[in-house]
N, C-alpha and C positions, 0 to 999 in steps of 0.2 A: 644721675647715672654718670659714671666716669670710666675712662679707658686710658691705657698707656701703650706706647710703643717703645721698643728697645732695640739696641744693637744686638743681634743674635748670632754673632760669629762664634760664640762659645757657650751657648745655652745648654741646659740639660735636655735629655731625651724626652720626647712626648709620645702620645698615643699614635701619632701618624709619622713618627720620625723615620721608621724603617722604609716606608714607601716614598719618602721625600728626602732621601739622604743628602742630595746635593744642596737642598735648601738649608738643611741643618748645618752644613759645613761653612755657610756664609760666603758662597762664591759671589763674584761680581754680578750686580743686578742692573747695570747701567742701561742696557737695551730694554730690559723688562720694565723698568720704572720711569723711563724717559717721559716727562710730561704728565706723570700720574697726578701730582698735586693740582696742576691746572685742570686736568680732566675732572677731578673730584669737586673743585670749585665751580666749574662750569655746570656740573650736575646739581649743585646747590647743597652738597653735603658738608661744606665747611662754612662756618659763620665767622669766627675770629681765630687769629693765631697769636698766641702769647710767645713772642720771640721773633727772630729774624726770618722772614719769608724766604729769602734767598738761601740761607743756611739750611732750612728745612727742605727746600726743593733739592738742594745738593745732596743731602743725606738720602733722600728717597731715590735719587738717581744713581748713587754710588755704592750703596751697600744694603744688605738685607737687615731688616729690623724686626722687632717682635712687639706685637700689640697686646696690651693688657686692658680688657674691658671689665669693669666692675659694676655690680648691681647689688644693693642691699635687699634681702628677702623680706620686705615688709608685707608681702601678700603671697599667697600660694602660686601666683602666676605672674609672668611678665604681661604688660599690656602693649597695645599697638605703638604707643609713644616710645617704648624702649627699643623698638626695632631700628630706629635711625642710627644711633651709635654703632649698633651691631652691623649695620650695612656698611659703614665705613671700615670696620674691622674685617668684614667679609671681602671687601675689595682688596685690602692688603693681603689677605690670605690667598686670594686668587692670583696675586702677583708674586707669590713665592715667599711671603713673610710668615713669621711665627705669631700665633695668637694665643694669649693666655686669657681665659675667661675666669673672672674672679667672682665668687659668691661671698658677699660681706657678712659671713656668720659672726664675725667679731664686731664690726661697726654697727650692725643692726641692733645690738644690745644697748647702744647709746642713742641712735636715731639722728638722722640728718635733719637739722632745722632749716635748711636752705629753702627760702620761699614760703615759709610757714609763719603764721602769727600765733598758733597754738602748739603746745607740745604734743608729740606723738603719744598715742596710748601705749602703755607698757604691755608687751606681749608676754604670755607665759612661756616657760621653757619648752613646753610641749608644742605650742604654736610655732615658736621659732624653729624647732627641729623639723616640724612638718613642712614649713615654708622652705627651709634650706634644702630638704630632700626633694621637694616638688620643683623648685627652681633649678636645682642641679640636674635632675632628670630632664626637665624641659629644655635646658640649654644644650645638653648632649644630643637630644633628639633633633633639635633645630639645626645643630651643626651637621648632623648626618644628612638632613634634608637639603641644607645649603650646598653641601659637597655634591650631592646627586644633581641638584639644580644647576650648579656651575658646570658639571661635566656634560650635561645635556645641552647647555647653551654654548659650550666650548670655552675652555680656559685659555687666556692669552699666554700662559706659561705653565710650568709645573707648579702645582699648588703648594702652599706652605705647610707648616705643621701647627699643631694646636695642643693645648692642655687645659684642664679645668682645676682651679684651686679654690680654697676657702681661707680667707684672711684670719680666721680664728687660729690657724696653725701657728702664726707668729704673734698675733695680738694676745692670744690666750696665755702665752708664756712671758709677756712683757710685764716687767715690774714697774711700779710707780717711780722708783728711784732712777731706773734706767731711762724711763720716758722723760722725766724732768731734766736729767743730766744731758741727754743726747738731743732732745727736741725743745724742751721748755726754756732752756737758757738762751736759745737763739731766736725766740719769738717775742716780738714787741706787743705789749698790751694795747698800745695806741693804735697799732695797725689793725688788730682784731676788732677793737671798738669802732673803727671807721668803716667796717664792712656793712653793706646794706642789710644783710640778714640780721645782724646784731642790732643795728639802729632801729629797724622796723619792729623787731620783737619787743624791744625795750619801750619804744614810743607808742606803738599801736597794738601790740599783742599782749600775751599773758606773762611777759617777762622772759628771762632766759636762765635756765639752770646751768650749773657749772659743767655738767655732762654735755649739754648742747654746745656750750661755749668751747669745749675742747674737741668737738667732733672734727673740725677742720684739721686739727693737729693729728688726730688719728688717721685721717685721710692722707695727710702729709707723711705720716710714718709708713703707710702702705707704699707710697711712692719712694720714700727713702730706702725701704727694704728692697723693693724691686730694682731701684737704681743701683744699689750696692751689689746685690747678688745676681741680678739678671740684666744689668746695664740698661734698665728702663729709662728712656730719655724723654719721651714725648707723651704727655698725658692728654687724653681726649675725654671730653665730657659734654653734657648738655649745655645749653646757653646759660643756664643758671649757675653753672659750676666755675665760671671764669675766675671769681674771687678766690675760691678754694685752690684753683690751679696756680694762681699767682702766689698764694701762701705756701704751696708745696714747693714752688721754685725757690722761694726765699729759704725754706727749711733745708733744702738740699744744698744750697750755696753755703749756708752756715755749717752744715755737716762736713763739707769738704775741708774745713779748716782743721779738723781733728781726727777724722775717720780714715784710717789707713786703707780700709776696704775700697775707698773711692779714689785711690791713687791713679787708677787707670784713666780717670777723666781729667787729670791735672797736667798743666804744662810744667816744665822744669822749675819755674819760679813759684809753683804752688797755686796757680790760678786755673780756673776751669777752661779747658780747651773749648773754643767757640763751637766746634763741630760736635762736642760732647755735652754742651750745656743743656740743662733741662728746658724744654719748651712745652707749649700746650696748644691744643686745637679744641674749639667748641663747635658742636653741630647746632644748627638753627632751631629756634622755637617754632614749631609748625603751627600755622593757623590757616583756616580756610579763607576763601575769598570774601566771606561774610564777617571775618574777624574772630571766629570761634576757634578755640583750641582744638587741634586735630587729634583724633583718637578717642573722642567722647561721643556717646550716643545718649541723648536726653540727659546729659550731665553725668552719665555713668561710664566707667572705663570699658573699652573694648578689649577683652582679654585674649591672650594667645593660647590659653589652655582650653581645649574643646569641651571640658566639663563645666566651664564657666561662661564662655561664649562659644556657641556651637560654630563649626565651620560654615553652616548655612547662614547664620547671622553675621559672621565676620565677612563672608562673601557679600551679603546684602548691604552691610555698612559701606563697603568699598564700592559696590555697584551704585550707591546713591551719591557718589562723588560728583560735585558740579562740574560742568564742562570746563569752567575757568580754572579748575584745580587739577584735572586729571593728568595733564601733561607734566606738571611739576612733580606729582606723586609717582608717575612712571619713571622719571629720572632719579628720584630718591630711593624708591623701594624695589627697583628691578635692576638687572644688569644688562638690559637691552641696550644696544648701541644707540647713541643720540639720534643718528640719522634714521634708524628704524623707528624710533619713537615718533619723530616728526612725520614719517609716512603714515603711521597709525593714526595720528591726530588728523591728518588730511583725510584719510579714509573715513574717520568718525564724523568729520564735519559734513561729509557728503550725505549722511543719513543719521543725524544725532539720535533719532528715536530708537535705533538699534543698540545704542550705548556700547559700541564695539570697544572703545578705549577703556571704558569702565570694566567691561567683562575681562579684558586683557589684564588690567591692574589687579582685579580680584583673583584671577587665576594664578598670576605670578606670585602674589603675596601668599596665597594659600599653599602653593607648592613649596615656598620657602619655609612656612611655618608647620604645615601638616603633611607634606609630601604630595607627589604628583597624582597618585591614584585618588586620594581624597579630594584634591583640587579639581580633577576632571569630573568626578561624580557630583560634586557640589555645583559645578558649573552647569552640568546637565539638569540637575534638579531645579536650579533657578530659571533656566530657559524653559523648562516644562511648566513652570509656574506662570509663564506669560499667558497660557491658555490651559489652566489646570482642569482636571475632571475629578469627580469624587472617586472613581475607580482607581485612578492613579494615586490619589492621596491615601486611600484606604490600603492600597498595596504597600505603601511606604517605600523607602529607598532600598536599593540593593544592599545585601550584606557585604562586609569587607571580605576580600579574597584571602586574607591571611590573618593569623592571630597577631602578627606584628602590627598590621595596620589598625586592627581594632583597638589596640592599647596605645598606639602611638599618639603622642601629644598630650597625654593625661598629666604628665609631669608629677605623678605621685600625689596629686591633690585629692583630699577627701571630697566626696560628693557634698554639695550644699544641702543643708537640712530642708526637707520639704520637697526635694526634687522628685518629680513623678514622670521623668522622661523614659521613653522606650529606647532600647538598644544603646545604652549609655556608652559613650566613647565613639560612637559612629556619628556620621554627619547629621543624623536626625536629632541629636541631643538638643533638648529645649525647643525643638520644632514640633514634635508630636507628644502630647501629654494626655493624662487621664484626669477627669474631674467628675465629682458626684452629680447625679441627676437633680437632687434637691437644690444644689447651687445654681445650676443653669436654669431650672424651671421657676425658681422662686426668688431669685436675687437680681439686682441691677447689673448692667454691663460693667460698671466700675468695680463692683464686688468680684465679678468674674475675672477681670483684668488683674486685680490684686491677688486673688487666689491662684491665678496662673503664673504669678511672678513676672507679670508684664509691667508692674508698677510697684514702687517701694512702699506705698501707703494708699489707703482708700482715697485720701484727698488728692494725691497725685494722679490716681486712676481717674477720678472725677474730672480733673483738669484736662486729661488726655481726651476724654469723651467730649467734653464741652468744646474743645479746640477743633473737633472734627477730624481727629487722626485715626479713629476706629472704623473699620470696615468689616462687614460680615458677608460671607459668600452664599450665593444661591444659584441654582442651575438656570441658564439662560432660557431653557424650555418653559420653565414655570412662568416667565414673563409673557411668553407668547400665548398663554392660555391653552396650551396643547395638553392632551391627555396622554401622558407618557407612562410606560411601564417602568418598574423599578430599575430594570436592566438599562433601559434607555436613559433614564435620569442619571444613573451612575456614570454613563459615558458621555454625558453632555457637558460642554464647557461651562465653567463657572464664571460669574461676574461678581464683583465686590461692590456692596452698597454701603455708603457712608452712614454711620450711626451717630446721631446727635442727641437722641433721647437717653435718659438715664433712669427710666422707670423699671419697676419690677417685671421680670419675665420678658423683656423686650427682645432678648436674643434667642429665647426658646423656639421661636418660629423658624429660626434658621438652622435648626438641627436637621440634618439630611439623612437619607437612607444609610444604614450602617452606623447610626448614632454618632455621626461626625458633625462637629461644629467647627467651621473654618473661619478664623479671624485674621485680619491683617491690621497691623499698627503702623501707620505711616505708609511709606512706599514699598518697604521691603521686608518687614518683620512679620512672618506668617506663623500662626500657631494652629496646628491641627488637633482639635480636642475631641477625644473619645468620651462620650457622655454615657456613664453606666450607673445602675442603681447604687445607692449609698453602701449597702452591704457588700456588693461586689467590689466597689472602690476600695473599701477597707481591706477586704480579703486579698485583692490583687496587689495592693501596696505592701501588705505583710508578706505575701509570697515572693515578691521581688526584693524583700529586705530593705524597703524604704519606709521612712516615716510618713505619716499622714501630714499633708501640707499644714504647717503651723498657721499660715494665713487663713486657711479654711477653718481650722479650730478656733481661731480668734473670732471669725465671723459668726460661727455657731454659738460661741459663748456670749457674744454681745447681742444676739437676737432675742 
């Protein structure tokens, strides 16, 4: 992921320009941005700076700039790891700067090889279009949520302006001759061959195609385009993008020798003005205290689209943050003042079992990604799960209060095949599902996990069971040997029992009144399964316009 900032004293109008006219005019920002770079470094948002730290600090103190954040639509959704560079851009937006969010509709056709040993799979035009539309919608919605979040927390100044672009606009019209003349002549092959991505792919991977080899040049062209027409000066990217940033700096320096459009950045003797020279910032690679890459759950990405990772599951993932990491993540993924975060950590330490800091982190991130109403409702759902009852689970979560909320965060992505969720688009997505009776009554726990999309394969599901991460709920009253009415059982608190056996029908006994089977995977991922006769399962799936679970079909065919 890559981002840029630019001097914005003469930028074009954006969607928010009318309500932030003084920001668009490029007025002095000395008071507003005094110490901003140090503040961001203190919060951990800055990893490396390609260029002079003092010059960068002076730029942020003396004038408004415009940030450009780019992401290639390689999937129909952003994931949690993408959020960090956007947080840096969001901070600049809060301090009155302009933010250009770029969707790489052009560069995704080539594919970024950075950090990979194998080539990316070629996506069809239809998939690319779907991903572009999904990411574009998701970014727009997220920015709306960010602005509301910032307003509620109190902005330090008048907010900046923003716009959303697609680099296919200029790359789609770029000819090979123009590219070779304006970019290729200034790039040294030896420099490209010396980059870690190239060396690793050639020595350890499946080789490197010419298209992959030229990807950094296309990224450099993006920067050159923005530098020329929007005075984009400072590129921001993830920690793995440092080499591409250096290459982009070299490309811009070469372009200044012949490109009259860059005259604004040159001294009278034709050299780059030090305060206009291109520079770069990288955000850190996030890892947990145990050394794992942040933003992964059981090796799978935690998505920001609620149709791919429900708000309930996103909240649960953040709720599982170790105490050793929660302070760091609050500084990175919220705009809470550092002193306030320190006090929250102190309060948390007084009673760690309540996980106050983790609930705060989850609520703040969900407000950024999905909006405050979804964040509040999801927080309440998780807190109710600390002592859930069958009646509460059967009732399900409250409905959204508006059509806007019910569709917010979908980012235009198509439903995944085999999804049998209720109230798609709401916080219950992937939390409450439908499964056929014959599966629950006649199959192993690992088969049920696989059919419920809680594991990618039967073998992965079996490993989860054997590792002791599967729990099934039962009313506490049943353990006491009490004779309870159905009504009493429905309102009795549930407890979760670890399931280590993988025999046939082992979970059937845990089906409760209302035909509900409640499973928990690990500490936070809960699935409420409504068990229905097979014919009803097929009929209701058809009525809801959903496909029968392909995992279930595979299990039936193999039986």
